[in-house]
N, C-alpha and C positions, 0 to 999 in steps of 0.2 A: 488407553492412555496412561501414563506413570501418574503416582501422585506427585514426583516433581515435577512432572511436566505441568500438570494441574495448577499446583503451587506457583509456577512461574506465571502461566496465563493470566490466573488471578491478581498476583501482585503487578503484573506490567501493564494488564489491559489498557487503564487509564492514561498512564504514562507514554505509553506507546503510540496511544489514539492521538496525543496532543503533538508528539513529535511528527506525526502523518500530516495533520490538521496545518502545522507551522510550515511544514516542507511545500505543503500543497498551495497554502496562501502565498509563499513566497514564489512558487511557480508560476500562479495564475493559469487561468482558462486557457486552452490551447488555441492561438490565434485561427488556425486553419479550422478547427471546430466551430470557432465563432461565426468567421465566414460563412461557414457552410450549416450552422444554425442545429450542428449536431449534440446531441444530448444522451445519456444512457447510463446503465449501472453495470458494472464489471466486477469480476471476482478474480483475485489473483492469489497466488499460492508461492510460497519460498521457503526454504530452511536458511535458519539465522543460526550462527556457529558463536562459540562462545569468545571468540577474537574480534567478533561485529562482521565478518564477510559473509555474504549470503550465496546461495548457489540455487539451482533448479527452479528458477523462476518461469511460472507459466501461468497463463491468462485460463481460469477454467471455465470463466463465464465472459464471453465478450460483451462489450458495450455496443457492439455493432457499428464501430466507428474506428478507424484504423489511427486516426490522430488520437484519440480517447485512450485507446489501448497502449498505445506508446508512452502516452503521458503517464497514466497508471504505472507501468513498468519502471517509468524515470523515478516516478514518486517512491518507490519501494527502494530503487539504488542508491537515491540521494539521500534517503532516511536511514539506511542501514547502521552505519557507524552511529549514530545518536541514540538508537534502540536499546533499551534494557537489555543487557548481556544474559543468555541463559546458561546455566550450569553445565547443560549439554547440547548437542545439536537439536533444534526442534523445529516442526514444520508449523508454519503461520499461514493463515487467511486472511486477507482483507479485502473489505467490498470499497468500491471506489462509486461513488454518484456524482454525475456531472450532469447539472442543472443550469441552464441559461437563465439569468434574471433579466426582463425587461426593464429599462428604466426610462 
């Protein structure tokens, strides 16, 4: 990883984390996953470009629930334009934790 990429990741880590969390809060827990009582942890990777578009979105570790994997992919797509822009294309990995809370 180049110094430029390391600097970008260090500078944008918390800012981008907030963007992902706000988007996730707005989206809410997938209704099908609630009905099926699905939980899981997934890992997704994508390439973010300086103009804010993304490519090569890949699930690296499935949550083992299609509804949650789809939600994780949608989270990335909806967050992309609000992320801090890198100076050159960069590969980013994001972990998604889906846990049902009993009330």
